[in-house]
C-alpha positions in Angstrom: 10.8 227.1 127.8 11.0 230.0 130.2 10.0 229.8 133.9 6.3 230.2 134.5 4.3 229.7 137.6 1.2 227.7 136.5 -0.4 228.2 140.0 -1.5 231.7 138.9 -3.7 230.3 136.0 -6.2 228.6 138.4 -8.2 231.3 140.0 -8.8 233.5 136.9 -9.5 230.4 134.8 -12.3 229.1 137.2 -13.8 232.6 137.4 -13.9 232.9 133.7 -15.4 229.4 133.4 -18.1 230.2 135.9 -19.2 233.2 133.8 -18.7 231.8 130.3 -19.2 228.0 130.3 -21.4 226.8 127.4 -24.6 225.1 128.2 -24.1 221.6 126.8 -26.3 218.5 127.1 -23.6 216.3 128.7 -22.9 218.9 131.4 -26.5 219.0 132.7 -26.1 215.6 134.3 -22.4 214.6 134.3 -22.7 210.9 135.2 -19.8 208.7 134.2 -21.7 207.2 131.3 -22.8 210.6 129.9 -19.3 212.1 130.2 -17.7 209.0 128.6 -20.0 208.9 125.6 -19.7 212.7 125.0 -15.9 212.7 125.3 -15.6 209.9 122.8 -17.9 211.7 120.4 -16.0 215.0 120.7 -12.8 213.5 119.6 -11.9 215.0 116.2 -15.5 216.4 116.0 -17.0 219.8 116.7 -19.3 220.4 119.6 -22.2 221.7 117.4 -22.0 218.6 115.2 -22.0 216.3 118.3 -25.0 217.7 120.1 -27.7 216.0 118.0 -25.9 212.7 117.8 -25.4 212.7 121.5 -29.1 213.3 122.2 -30.1 210.4 119.8 -27.5 208.1 121.2 -28.6 208.7 124.8 -32.2 208.2 123.9 -31.5 204.9 122.1 -28.8 203.6 124.5 -29.2 205.3 127.9 -26.9 203.2 129.9 -24.0 200.7 129.9 -26.1 197.6 129.5 -28.0 198.9 126.4 -24.7 199.9 124.9 -23.2 196.5 125.6 -26.1 194.7 124.1 -26.4 196.8 121.0 -25.9 195.2 117.6 -23.2 196.7 115.4 -25.6 197.8 112.7 -27.5 199.8 115.3 -24.3 201.4 116.6 -23.0 202.3 113.1 -26.3 203.8 112.1 -26.4 206.0 115.3 -22.8 207.1 114.5 -23.5 207.6 110.8 -21.8 210.9 109.7 -19.6 211.3 112.8 -16.7 209.5 111.2 -13.9 207.6 113.0 -16.2 204.6 113.4 -13.8 202.6 115.6 -14.8 205.0 118.4 -18.3 203.5 118.6 -17.0 199.9 118.3 -14.7 200.6 121.2 -17.5 202.1 123.2 -19.3 198.8 122.7 -16.3 196.7 123.6 -15.7 198.7 126.7 -19.4 198.5 127.8 -19.2 194.7 127.5 -16.1 194.7 129.7 -17.7 197.0 132.2 -20.7 194.6 132.4 -18.5 191.5 132.8 -15.8 192.9 135.1 -17.4 195.7 137.0 -21.0 194.5 137.1 -22.2 197.4 134.9 -20.5 200.2 137.0 -18.0 202.3 135.2 -14.8 202.3 137.3 -13.9 205.5 139.2 -10.1 205.3 139.1 -7.9 206.7 136.3 -5.9 203.4 136.0 -9.0 201.2 135.6 -10.6 203.6 133.2 -7.3 203.5 131.0 -7.6 199.7 130.9 -10.9 199.9 128.9 -10.9 199.8 125.1 -10.8 203.2 123.5 -10.1 205.1 126.7 -6.7 206.9 126.8 -5.2 209.2 129.3 -7.3 212.2 128.3 -10.7 210.5 128.4 -9.9 208.7 131.6 -8.9 212.0 133.2 -12.1 213.6 132.0 -14.4 210.9 133.4 -12.5 210.6 136.6 -12.4 214.3 137.3 -15.9 215.4 136.0 -17.9 212.4 137.1 -16.1 211.3 140.1 -14.2 214.4 141.4 -10.8 212.8 141.1 -7.8 215.2 140.9 -6.6 213.9 137.6 -5.7 216.2 134.5 -7.3 215.7 131.2 -4.9 217.0 128.5 -6.0 217.1 124.9 -4.9 219.3 122.0 -6.8 222.3 123.3 -5.1 222.1 126.7 -1.6 221.5 125.1 -2.2 224.6 122.9 -3.2 227.0 125.7 -0.4 225.8 128.0 2.2 226.1 125.3 1.1 229.6 124.5 0.9 230.9 128.0 4.5 229.8 128.9 6.2 229.7 125.5 6.7 226.0 125.5 8.9 225.2 122.4 8.4 221.4 122.7 6.6 219.3 120.1 3.1 218.7 121.5 2.8 215.5 119.4 5.5 213.8 121.5 4.0 211.6 124.2 6.7 212.7 126.6 5.6 216.3 126.3 1.9 215.4 127.0 3.0 213.4 130.0 5.1 216.4 131.3 2.1 218.8 130.9 -0.1 216.3 132.7 2.3 216.3 135.6 2.6 220.1 135.7 -1.2 220.5 135.7 -1.6 217.8 138.3 0.5 219.9 140.7 -1.7 223.0 140.4 -5.2 221.4 140.0 -7.7 222.5 142.7 -8.8 219.4 144.6 -12.3 220.9 145.3 -13.0 221.5 141.5 -10.9 219.2 139.4 -13.7 218.5 136.8 -14.4 222.3 136.4 -10.7 223.0 136.0 -10.3 220.4 133.2 -13.4 221.6 131.5 -12.4 225.2 131.8 -9.1 224.4 130.1 -10.8 222.7 127.3 -13.4 225.4 127.0 -10.7 228.1 126.8 -9.0 226.3 124.0 -12.2 225.6 122.1 -13.7 229.1 122.3 -11.0 231.7 123.0 -7.4 230.4 122.5 -8.5 228.7 119.2 -6.4 226.6 116.9 -7.0 228.3 113.6 -6.7 232.0 113.1 -6.0 234.7 115.7 -6.9 233.8 119.3 -9.4 236.0 121.0 -7.0 237.4 123.5 -9.3 240.2 124.6 -11.7 237.6 126.1 -8.9 235.5 127.8 -8.7 235.5 131.6 -4.9 235.1 131.2 -4.5 238.2 129.0 -2.4 240.1 131.4 0.3 237.4 131.9 0.3 235.2 128.8 3.8 235.2 127.5 2.8 234.6 123.9 0.4 237.6 124.0 3.1 239.8 125.6 5.4 239.0 122.6 2.7 238.9 119.9 3.6 235.4 118.8 0.4 233.6 119.7 0.0 231.8 116.4 3.6 230.5 116.5 2.5 228.1 119.2 2.0 225.2 119.8 5.0 223.6 118.1 4.3 220.3 116.3 5.7 218.1 113.7 4.1 218.7 110.2 1.7 216.0 109.1 2.7 213.7 106.3 0.9 214.4 103.0 -2.2 212.4 102.5 -2.3 209.8 99.8 -4.8 210.1 97.1 -7.1 207.3 95.8 -9.2 207.6 92.7 -12.6 205.7 92.5 -15.5 205.4 90.2 -18.8 205.1 92.2 -21.6 203.1 90.7 -25.2 204.0 91.8 -26.9 200.9 90.6 -30.8 200.8 90.6 -33.5 198.6 89.3 -37.1 199.7 89.4 -37.3 200.0 93.1 -34.0 199.1 94.7 -30.4 200.3 95.0 -27.3 198.2 95.2 -25.0 198.3 98.2 -22.0 196.4 99.3 -20.7 195.9 102.8 -17.1 196.9 103.5 -14.6 194.5 105.1 -14.8 194.0 108.9 -11.4 195.7 109.4 -9.8 198.8 108.1 -11.2 202.2 107.0 -15.0 202.5 107.4 -15.1 198.8 108.5 -18.5 197.1 108.4 -20.3 200.0 106.8 -22.3 199.9 103.6 -21.2 201.6 100.3 -22.1 201.9 96.7 -20.0 199.5 94.6 -17.0 201.1 93.0 -14.2 200.5 90.6 -10.6 201.6 91.1 -9.5 204.7 89.1 -11.6 207.2 87.2 -13.4 205.1 84.5 -15.1 206.0 81.3 -18.6 204.8 80.4 -17.3 201.9 78.2 -15.2 200.6 81.1 -18.1 200.8 83.5 -20.4 198.9 81.1 -17.8 196.2 80.7 -17.4 195.8 84.4 -21.2 195.4 84.8 -21.3 192.7 82.2 -18.5 190.9 84.1 -20.6 190.7 87.2 -23.8 189.7 85.4 -25.7 193.0 85.3 -27.3 194.4 82.1 -27.4 198.2 82.0 -30.6 199.8 80.6 -29.4 203.4 81.1 -26.3 205.1 82.3 -25.7 208.7 83.3 -22.4 210.4 84.4 -22.6 212.0 87.9 -20.6 214.8 89.4 -17.1 214.5 90.7 -16.7 214.4 94.5 -13.8 214.5 97.0 -13.7 213.3 100.6 -10.8 213.9 103.0 -9.8 211.5 105.7 -7.1 212.1 108.2 -4.5 210.2 106.2 -5.9 209.9 102.7 -8.2 211.5 100.1 -10.8 209.9 97.9 -11.2 211.6 94.5 -14.4 210.2 92.9 -16.6 210.3 89.9 -19.9 208.5 89.6 -22.4 207.0 87.4 -26.1 206.4 87.9 -27.1 203.1 86.2 -30.5 201.6 85.8 -30.2 197.8 85.5 -32.6 195.1 84.4 -33.7 193.4 87.6 -34.2 190.1 85.7 -30.5 189.9 84.8 -29.0 190.8 88.2 -26.9 188.1 89.8 -26.5 188.8 93.5 -24.4 185.6 94.1 -21.9 186.7 91.5 -21.8 190.4 92.2 -21.8 190.2 96.0 -24.3 193.1 96.0 -27.4 193.7 98.1 -30.4 195.3 96.4 -32.2 197.4 99.1 -35.3 199.6 99.1 -34.4 203.3 99.4 -36.3 203.8 102.6 -34.7 200.7 104.1 -31.3 202.0 103.0 -31.8 205.3 104.8 -33.1 203.8 108.0 -31.2 200.6 108.4 -27.9 200.7 106.5 -25.1 202.9 107.7 -23.4 204.7 104.7 -20.3 206.8 105.2 -20.5 210.5 104.6 -17.8 210.0 101.9 -20.6 209.0 99.6 -22.9 212.0 100.4 -22.7 213.4 96.9 -24.2 210.1 95.5 -26.7 209.4 98.2 -28.1 212.9 97.5 -28.8 211.8 93.9 -31.1 209.1 95.4 -32.6 211.6 97.9 -31.1 209.4 100.7 -30.1 211.5 103.7 -27.3 210.5 106.1 -26.6 211.3 109.7 -28.0 214.6 111.0 -29.7 215.4 107.6 -32.2 212.6 108.2 -33.6 214.5 111.2 -33.6 218.0 109.8 -37.0 219.4 108.8 
């Protein structure tokens, strides 16, 4: 990494932010609670996708106490479609801790914030600086990218030591009168101008005249990071089981991927019709009609599900809930009360069940 004076990024960055900051719901009233919830939602999720979820979450759970008291089913339904569901579980755990240890007041120091479930250095820095005016950096992938480009930093940004080093470097130049704006400006620059995929919009960048990557025309060579491991692929046959009025769901285990959510029953592998009918017979269900549904794929961070599906009408008189472990639920009740992962969107669509944001679109 070549020598670069980070001090010179501050003034042009804040001037650019004053003129170009997006109007976002969590910026209108940046209390600690609002900042906290927004930052957790924004992890691994686009701003436009988060907006409606954030508004609904704030309406349903407007403060720490309501979040601490919320039932898991309520939390998962509010989060349905956002993915990475442990985020909302950790919000709940942290809220309970805040109620018990801090009398419902979100702590204002970086160290105390980091002690709460689901809050790492970035989120703690964001809350401390934006809500409480603390001079603490908030370094995420956007910030690491713009800093690596401006000073040609060859280090692997996935290394914890590199992130820590960048935090220290930014802490040294952070303006004490506007720490929250400084952090948000860095995030904003990375999200809207110095973007991760494709060519950055260098003509709109306040650092255009002195960015080292721009000067050398190698913007997309940065940041440096270790390639991700290939995702594992799992094959599943999804069973959309219905009797005259109800649909079969099954609750996922309380730990692991999509923990505690509801799903359609499924069989390992891509199964033919005869195998599906044999499985139904095993669990005490008599099929009246079976129809093959389309194939579908869902990508998680570390694995892919490749799915096919069957819509199956069963005789309600033969179903054995004790044996099958299934819940037979009315369609409207399914849509309103049972959180179903977006991974099954191709098959909920067959039943005209809408998930997440789709439920609220006119």
